C-alpha positions in Angstrom: 7.1 13.7 -6.5 3.9 11.4 -8.4 1.5 9.3 -6.6 2.9 6.1 -8.1 6.4 6.6 -6.4 5.0 7.7 -3.0 2.6 4.2 -3.1 5.4 2.4 -4.0 8.3 4.3 -1.3 4.1 3.6 1.1 4.7 0.1 0.6 8.8 -0.1 1.1 7.6 0.7 4.4 5.2 -1.0 5.0 5.7 -4.9 3.9 9.5 -4.4 3.3 11.5 -6.7 6.2 14.9 -7.0 6.9 14.3 -9.5 9.4 14.5 -12.9 7.9 14.3 -16.2 9.6 14.3 -14.7 13.1 11.7 -11.7 13.0 9.6 -14.8 12.3 10.5 -16.4 15.6 10.6 -13.3 17.4 7.0 -12.0 15.8 4.9 -15.7 15.9 5.6 -16.2 20.0 5.0 -12.7 21.3 2.3 -12.5 18.6 0.4 -15.4 20.8 1.5 -13.6 24.4 -0.1 -10.1 23.4 -3.1 -11.7 21.9 -4.1 -13.9 24.8 -3.4 -10.8 27.3 -5.7 -8.7 24.9 -8.7 -12.4 25.1 -8.2 -11.5 28.8 -9.0 -8.0 28.8 -11.7 -8.2 26.2 -12.9 -11.2 26.7 -12.4 -12.8 30.2 -10.5 -15.3 28.7 -7.4 -17.4 30.3 -8.6 -16.2 33.3 -9.3 -12.4 32.7 -11.3 -10.0 33.9 -13.3 -9.0 30.5 -14.0 -5.4 29.3 -16.1 -4.8 32.5 -14.0 -5.9 35.1 -10.4 -4.9 33.4 -12.0 -1.1 33.1 -12.8 -0.4 36.4 -9.6 -1.7 37.4 -8.0 0.5 34.6 -10.3 3.8 37.2 -9.3 2.2 39.7 -5.6 3.3 39.1 -6.0 6.8 37.1 -6.8 5.5 33.4 -10.2 7.0 32.3 -12.5 6.4 31.2 -11.6 2.6 32.3 -13.9 1.0 30.1 -12.4 2.8 27.0 -8.3 2.1 29.0 -9.6 -1.3 28.7 -11.1 -1.0 25.4 -8.1 -0.1 23.5 -5.1 -1.6 25.4 -6.9 -5.0 25.3 -7.7 -4.2 21.3 -4.4 -3.2 20.8 -2.8 -6.8 22.9 -4.9 -8.4 20.7 -5.5 -7.8 17.1 -2.0 -6.4 16.8 -0.4 -9.5 18.7 -2.8 -11.4 16.0 -1.0 -9.4 13.5 2.2 -10.3 14.9 1.6 -13.2 14.7 0.8 -13.6 11.0 3.1 -10.8 9.9 0.2 -9.0 8.9 1.1 -5.1 9.0 3.9 -6.2 10.8 5.6 -2.5 11.3 1.9 -0.6 12.1 1.0 -3.3 14.6 4.6 -3.2 16.5 4.3 0.6 17.2 0.7 0.1 18.3 1.5 -2.8 20.9 4.4 -1.1 21.6 2.7 1.9 22.6 0.9 -0.1 24.6 3.7 -1.5 26.5 5.0 1.7 27.0 1.8 2.9 28.9 1.7 -0.5 31.3 5.0 -0.4 31.9 5.1 3.9 33.3 1.5 3.6 35.2 1.7 0.3 36.3 4.4 -1.2 36.8 7.7 1.8 37.4 6.8 2.0 40.8 7.4 -1.5 41.3 10.4 -1.6 40.7 12.3 -3.6 37.6 11.8 -7.5 39.1 8.3 -9.0 37.9 8.4 -11.0 41.4 7.1 -7.2 42.7 4.7 -6.6 39.9 7.8 -4.6 38.4 8.0 -3.8 34.2 10.0 -6.4 33.7 8.1 -8.4 31.1 6.3 -5.1 29.9 9.5 -3.7 29.2 10.8 -7.3 27.4 7.5 -7.4 25.1 8.6 -3.0 24.3 12.3 -4.3 23.3 10.3 -7.3 21.1 8.0 -5.0 19.2 10.6 -1.6 18.5 13.1 -4.3 17.1 9.4 -5.2 15.4 8.4 -2.7 14.0 12.5 -1.4 12.3 13.2 -5.1 11.2 9.2 -5.7 9.9 7.8 -9.1 9.3 10.7 -11.2 8.3 9.8 -14.7 6.8 6.4 -16.9 5.8 4.4 -13.7 7.0 1.5 -12.1 4.9 3.6 -8.2 4.6 5.5 -10.6 2.5 2.3 -11.7 -0.5 0.7 -7.9 0.0 4.4 -6.6 -0.8 4.6 -9.2 -4.1 0.6 -8.4 -5.5 0.9 -4.4 -4.4 4.5 -4.8 -6.4 2.8 -6.5 -9.4 -0.5 -5.2 -11.8 -0.5 -2.3 -14.0 0.8 0.3 -11.8 3.7 -1.0 -11.0 4.5 -1.2 -14.2 4.2 1.7 -15.0 5.7 3.7 -11.8 8.8 0.7 -13.0 9.2 1.9 -16.3 8.6 5.5 -15.5 11.5 5.1 -13.4 13.9 2.8 -15.5 13.4 5.8 -18.2 14.1 8.8 -16.3 17.7 7.6 -15.5 
């Protein structure tokens, strides 16, 4: 396998989407929600405790070092959420945020049952399902990934790779 084919395959994995308008409808609100939760952890916005407070809480439940865990979780949610809302590197952002929700489910919410009224895992499970879906389908319509895919698929290198594929057939 040559480098051009490998790059073409990577571009397909990262940017090609089967999601259409449905992925757009899913990723924008999920991205905004995740970014807001990340902003609570990182900056103390929207009633959050910021890195220091969130880090202390994370350490108190056994996720240590607390400050680092707060930084990782907050960054995954904030930057991953922004990326999802914009449709930028949607699949990697969705995988990172899905993993973050999985950790939240098992480290914080699983012992409380399903329902949110008891601090259960239903909300984290919903976000996990949404982000896992986006990891599979991709960004869908009106996404920066589509622009990146189109730009990665144009230019002299892409034309040479295409010409090579055609002549090899």
